[in-house]
C-alpha positions as a Markdown table, in Angstrom:
| # | Residue | x | y | z |
|---|---|---|---|---|
| 1 | Unk | 0.2 | -8.3 | 8.9 |
| 2 | Unk | -0.8 | -5.0 | 7.2 |
| 3 | Unk | 0.5 | -1.7 | 8.3 |
| 4 | Unk | -1.0 | 1.7 | 7.3 |
| 5 | Unk | 1.1 | 4.8 | 7.3 |
| 6 | Unk | -0.2 | 7.6 | 9.6 |
| 7 | Unk | 0.7 | 11.3 | 9.8 |
| 8 | Unk | 3.6 | 12.4 | 11.9 |
| 9 | Unk | 4.6 | 16.0 | 12.0 |
| 10 | Unk | 8.2 | 15.2 | 13.1 |
| 11 | Unk | 8.7 | 13.2 | 9.9 |
| 12 | Unk | 7.5 | 15.8 | 7.4 |
| 13 | Unk | 3.9 | 14.7 | 7.7 |
| 14 | Unk | 4.6 | 11.0 | 7.3 |
| 15 | Unk | 5.5 | 8.2 | 9.6 |
| 16 | Unk | 8.5 | 6.4 | 8.1 |
| 17 | Unk | 7.9 | 2.7 | 7.7 |
| 18 | Unk | 10.7 | 0.2 | 8.2 |
| 19 | Unk | 10.4 | -3.3 | 6.8 |
| 20 | Unk | 12.6 | -5.8 | 8.7 |
| 21 | Unk | 13.9 | -8.8 | 6.9 |
| 22 | Unk | 14.1 | -11.4 | 9.6 |
| 23 | Unk | 13.8 | -15.3 | 9.5 |
| 24 | Unk | 13.4 | -15.1 | 5.7 |
| 25 | Unk | 10.3 | -12.9 | 6.0 |
| 26 | Unk | 9.4 | -9.3 | 5.2 |
| 27 | Unk | 7.9 | -7.8 | 8.4 |
| 28 | Unk | 5.4 | -6.3 | 7.9 |
| 29 | Unk | 4.6 | -8.1 | 4.6 |
| 30 | Unk | 1.8 | -5.7 | 3.6 |
| 31 | Unk | 1.8 | -1.9 | 3.8 |
| 32 | Unk | -1.1 | 0.4 | 2.8 |
| 33 | Unk | -0.3 | 4.1 | 2.1 |
| 34 | Unk | -2.0 | 7.0 | 0.5 |
| 35 | Unk | 1.1 | 8.5 | -1.1 |
| 36 | Unk | 4.3 | 7.1 | -2.5 |
| 37 | Unk | 7.3 | 7.2 | -0.3 |
| 38 | Unk | 10.5 | 5.5 | 0.6 |
| 39 | Unk | 10.6 | 2.4 | 2.7 |
| 40 | Unk | 13.6 | 1.4 | 4.6 |
| 41 | Unk | 14.4 | -2.4 | 4.4 |
| 42 | Unk | 16.7 | -3.7 | 7.2 |
| 43 | Unk | 18.2 | -7.2 | 6.8 |
| 44 | Unk | 18.6 | -8.9 | 10.1 |
| 45 | Unk | 19.3 | -12.3 | 8.6 |
| 46 | Unk | 22.9 | -13.4 | 8.1 |
| 47 | Unk | 22.3 | -14.1 | 4.4 |
| 48 | Unk | 21.8 | -11.6 | 1.6 |
| 49 | Unk | 18.3 | -10.7 | 0.3 |
| 50 | Unk | 16.8 | -8.4 | -2.3 |
| 51 | Unk | 13.7 | -6.4 | -2.8 |
| 52 | Unk | 12.7 | -7.0 | -6.4 |
| 53 | Unk | 9.5 | -5.9 | -8.1 |
| 54 | Unk | 7.3 | -8.5 | -9.7 |
| 55 | Unk | 6.6 | -8.4 | -13.4 |
| 56 | Unk | 4.7 | -5.3 | -14.5 |
| 57 | Unk | 5.6 | -3.5 | -11.2 |
| 58 | Unk | 7.6 | -0.4 | -11.4 |
| 59 | Unk | 10.2 | 0.5 | -8.8 |
| 60 | Unk | 13.9 | 0.4 | -8.7 |
| 61 | Unk | 15.1 | -3.0 | -7.1 |
| 62 | Unk | 17.2 | -2.8 | -4.1 |
| 63 | Unk | 20.1 | -4.9 | -5.3 |
| 64 | Unk | 21.8 | -7.2 | -2.8 |
| 65 | Unk | 21.2 | -6.2 | 0.9 |
| 66 | Unk | 23.7 | -8.1 | 2.9 |
| 67 | Unk | 23.1 | -9.2 | 6.5 |
| 68 | Unk | 23.1 | -6.2 | 8.9 |
| 69 | Unk | 22.7 | -3.7 | 6.0 |
| 70 | Unk | 19.8 | -1.6 | 5.0 |
| 71 | Unk | 18.4 | 0.0 | 1.8 |
| 72 | Unk | 15.7 | 2.5 | 1.0 |
| 73 | Unk | 13.2 | 1.6 | -1.8 |
| 74 | Unk | 11.0 | 4.3 | -3.4 |
| 75 | Unk | 7.5 | 3.1 | -4.4 |
| 76 | Unk | 6.4 | 5.7 | -6.9 |
| 77 | Unk | 3.5 | 4.1 | -8.7 |
| 78 | Unk | -0.1 | 4.1 | -7.5 |
| 79 | Unk | -1.5 | 0.6 | -7.2 |
| 80 | Unk | -0.4 | -2.7 | -5.9 |
| 81 | Unk | 3.4 | -3.1 | -5.7 |
| 82 | Unk | 4.3 | -6.8 | -5.1 |
| 83 | Unk | 7.9 | -7.8 | -4.5 |
| 84 | Unk | 10.0 | -10.7 | -3.6 |
| 85 | Unk | 13.6 | -11.8 | -2.9 |
| 86 | Unk | 15.6 | -13.0 | -5.9 |
| 87 | Unk | 17.4 | -15.5 | -3.7 |
| 88 | Unk | 14.4 | -16.7 | -1.8 |
| 89 | Unk | 11.2 | -16.4 | -4.0 |
| 90 | Unk | 8.9 | -17.6 | -1.2 |
| 91 | Unk | 9.7 | -14.3 | 0.6 |
| 92 | Unk | 6.9 | -12.0 | -0.6 |
| 93 | Unk | 5.7 | -8.5 | 0.3 |
| 94 | Unk | 3.3 | -5.9 | -0.9 |
| 95 | Unk | 2.9 | -2.2 | -0.8 |
| 96 | Unk | -0.5 | -0.8 | -1.8 |
| 97 | Unk | -0.2 | 2.9 | -2.8 |
| 98 | Unk | -3.4 | 4.9 | -3.3 |
């Protein structure tokens, strides 16, 4: 599923996007956005996960997000920002920043 950010005056002109980590999946797993911004990752699984950039992708990794915790990740670079979980490499996500 791909989600696009839309304007929202209450949120400073941007609709905040939350990525839920649930059942060993990033939901939504693809986000398209016209400007870089923070994304809030919430881990609903009982096991820890990470949001780690793929090789040649530039954003600060989340570190360990324990079950029930959340972490904000800032996607600063224009382009395709692919990421995965260090513990579960089959968990993949993408942010496309234009």
